[in-house]
C-alpha positions in Angstrom: -11.9 69.1 5.9 -13.8 70.6 2.9 -14.6 68.5 -0.1 -11.6 68.7 -2.6 -12.1 70.4 -5.9 -9.6 70.2 -8.8 -10.2 72.9 -11.4 -8.3 73.0 -14.7 -9.1 76.2 -16.6 -8.1 76.8 -20.3 -4.8 75.0 -19.8 -2.2 75.4 -22.6 1.0 73.3 -22.4 4.0 72.9 -24.7 6.9 70.4 -24.8 10.0 71.5 -26.7 8.0 74.4 -28.2 5.3 72.1 -29.5 1.7 72.7 -28.3 0.3 69.6 -26.5 -2.7 70.9 -24.5 -4.7 73.6 -26.3 -7.2 75.0 -23.9 -8.2 72.1 -21.7 -10.9 72.7 -19.1 -12.5 70.3 -16.6 -13.3 70.0 -12.9 -13.2 67.1 -10.5 -14.7 67.1 -7.0 -14.6 64.7 -4.1 -17.0 61.9 -4.4 -16.7 61.9 -8.2 -15.0 59.6 -10.8 -14.2 61.3 -14.1 -12.8 59.3 -17.0 -10.7 60.7 -19.9 -10.6 58.8 -23.2 -9.1 59.7 -26.5 -6.8 58.6 -29.3 -3.1 58.1 -28.8 -1.1 61.3 -28.9 -4.0 63.5 -27.9 -2.4 64.7 -24.7 -3.9 62.5 -22.0 -0.6 61.5 -20.3 0.7 65.0 -20.9 -2.1 66.3 -18.8 -1.3 63.8 -16.0 2.4 64.8 -16.1 1.6 68.5 -16.2 -0.7 68.2 -13.2 2.1 66.7 -11.1 4.7 69.2 -12.3 6.9 67.2 -14.7 9.7 69.7 -15.7 9.5 68.8 -19.5 6.0 70.3 -19.8 5.8 74.1 -20.0 2.5 75.7 -19.1 2.0 78.7 -21.3 -1.4 79.8 -20.1 -4.3 78.7 -18.0 -4.9 77.7 -14.4 -4.9 74.6 -12.2 -6.4 75.0 -8.8 -6.8 72.5 -5.9 -9.2 73.8 -3.2 -8.7 77.3 -4.7 -4.9 77.2 -4.4 -2.6 77.6 -7.4 -1.2 74.1 -8.2 1.1 75.5 -10.9 3.0 77.5 -8.3 3.8 74.4 -6.2 6.8 72.1 -6.5 5.9 68.4 -7.2 6.4 67.4 -3.6 4.1 70.3 -2.5 1.4 69.1 -4.9 1.6 65.6 -3.4 1.4 67.0 0.2 -1.5 69.1 -0.8 -3.4 66.0 -1.9 -2.6 65.3 -5.5 -1.6 61.7 -6.5 -0.5 60.2 -9.8 -0.6 56.5 -10.5 1.8 56.4 -13.5 1.3 54.6 -16.8 4.9 53.2 -16.5 5.9 53.1 -12.8 9.6 53.4 -12.2 11.9 50.9 -10.6 13.9 52.2 -7.6 16.8 49.9 -6.6 17.9 49.9 -3.0 14.6 51.3 -1.6 12.0 48.8 -0.4 8.3 49.3 -1.0 7.7 49.5 2.8 10.5 52.1 3.3 9.3 54.1 0.4 5.7 54.2 1.7 6.7 55.0 5.3 8.9 57.9 4.1 6.1 59.3 1.9 3.6 59.1 4.8 6.0 60.8 7.2 6.6 63.5 4.7 2.8 64.1 4.6 2.6 64.2 8.4 5.3 66.8 8.8 8.5 67.0 10.8 8.4 65.5 14.3 5.2 63.5 13.6 6.3 60.1 12.2 3.8 57.3 11.9 4.5 54.7 14.7 6.0 51.6 13.2 3.3 49.2 14.4 0.5 51.5 13.1 2.3 51.6 9.7 2.8 47.9 9.5 -0.8 47.2 10.4 -2.1 49.6 7.7 0.3 48.2 5.1 -0.6 44.6 5.9 -4.4 45.5 5.7 -3.9 47.3 2.4 -1.9 44.4 0.8 -4.5 41.9 1.9 -7.2 44.0 0.4 -5.4 44.1 -2.9 -4.5 40.4 -2.8 -0.8 41.2 -2.8 1.9 38.9 -1.4 3.2 40.5 1.9 6.8 39.7 0.7 6.4 42.5 -1.9 6.7 45.1 0.9 10.4 44.0 1.4 11.3 44.0 -2.2 12.9 47.0 -3.9 10.2 49.3 -5.3 8.9 47.8 -8.6 12.2 46.0 -9.3 11.5 42.8 -11.1 7.7 43.3 -10.7 5.5 42.3 -13.6 3.4 45.0 -15.3 0.3 44.0 -13.3 2.3 43.9 -10.0 3.5 47.5 -10.7 0.0 48.7 -11.2 -1.2 47.1 -8.0 1.7 48.7 -6.2 0.5 52.1 -7.5 -2.9 51.4 -6.0 -1.3 50.3 -2.8 0.5 53.7 -2.6 -2.8 55.4 -3.1 -4.5 53.4 -0.3 -1.7 54.2 2.1 -1.3 57.9 1.2 -5.0 58.6 0.9 -4.8 61.6 -1.5 -7.6 64.1 -2.1 -7.5 63.8 -5.9 -6.0 60.9 -7.7 -4.9 60.9 -11.3 -4.8 57.3 -12.7 -2.9 57.2 -16.0 -3.9 54.0 -17.9 -3.9 52.0 -14.6 -5.7 49.2 -16.4 -3.2 48.7 -19.2 -1.7 45.2 -19.2 -4.0 43.9 -16.6 -6.2 40.8 -16.8 -9.8 40.8 -15.8 -9.2 39.7 -12.2 -6.5 42.4 -11.7 -8.8 45.1 -13.2 -11.4 44.2 -10.6 -8.9 44.5 -7.8 -7.7 47.8 -9.0 -11.2 49.1 -9.4 -12.1 47.9 -5.9 -9.1 49.8 -4.5 -10.3 53.0 -6.1 -13.9 52.5 -5.0 -12.8 52.0 -1.4 -11.6 55.6 -1.2 -14.4 57.3 -3.2 -16.3 59.7 -0.9 -16.5 63.4 0.0 -12.8 63.5 0.7 -11.6 61.8 -2.5 -12.1 62.2 -6.2 -10.5 60.4 -9.2 -9.5 61.3 -12.7 -9.1 58.1 -14.7 -7.2 58.1 -18.0 -8.0 55.0 -20.1 -8.4 53.7 -23.6 -10.9 51.0 -22.7 -14.4 50.6 -21.5 -13.6 47.5 -19.5 -12.3 49.2 -16.3 -15.2 51.7 -16.5 -17.6 48.8 -16.1 -16.3 48.5 -12.6 -15.5 52.1 -11.8 -18.8 53.5 -13.1 -17.6 57.1 -13.8 -19.9 60.0 -13.1 -18.5 61.9 -16.1 -16.7 60.7 -19.3 -14.6 63.2 -21.2 -13.3 62.7 -24.8 -10.0 64.4 -25.6 -8.8 65.2 -29.0 -6.1 67.5 -30.2 -5.2 68.6 -26.7 -8.6 69.6 -25.4 -11.9 68.1 -24.2 -14.3 68.0 -27.1 -17.2 66.0 -25.6 -18.4 65.1 -22.1 -21.3 62.9 -20.9 -22.3 60.2 -18.5 -21.0 56.7 -18.4 -23.0 55.8 -21.5 -20.7 57.9 -23.6 -17.8 55.5 -23.1 -20.0 52.6 -24.4 -21.1 54.6 -27.4 -17.5 55.5 -28.1 -16.4 51.9 -28.0 -19.2 50.9 -30.3 -18.7 53.7 -32.9 -15.0 54.7 -32.6 -13.4 58.1 -32.7 -14.4 58.8 -36.3 -18.0 59.2 -34.9 -16.8 61.9 -32.6 -14.8 63.6 -35.4 -17.9 63.5 -37.6 -20.0 65.1 -34.9 -17.5 67.9 -34.4 -17.5 68.6 -38.2 -21.3 68.9 -38.2 -21.1 71.4 -35.3 -18.8 73.7 -37.2 
């Protein structure tokens, strides 16, 4: 299978008639980790939700392509089957559905009708992934995210990613609320997939997770668009100088 490429071209998005994304452009390929940083309210989570097809976000112009195919023409489930994955900032609780049943159903949906994953193969993969993420095996039999702590929910998002093996993953503030040990485990989970068949777009406020993920490209978002991109040193510079430094640079460029 060819290396995945996610292309976002001049994307404009509104919610309730209010412009949120205002001409955002970037591209993520397999083997790459891209980080997006920016002040609150600048559209980072809106971008993640738009990419997965949240109905509240209206795309008014622009393109999103995955491997040359029009993502915006796909339903959310089609986007997932095509290889997009979103680790949510605030994972939902689903009562009555165990983590194991949720994951097996999702995998079978990927595989297509008449090709279910054998139960033993599924359990072996799930047990391996949970050990890798240092998760208690009992979590597989609990209802999805119900009663989980914030950190446990975030690990569960990474567990889903490891089991589903998407082509491009969007990780929306996957580090928020995590202690240092949990951040290392989450980063380890992402790193285990990085290669020609997998790329990641990491949305974060903080440098700390980037110390472990080591992004190839860092993008700074402001007012609904990417205003500056650079290598991993850009995140360290941003943490040292703050967003006023970026605003000042933009003013001098005008």
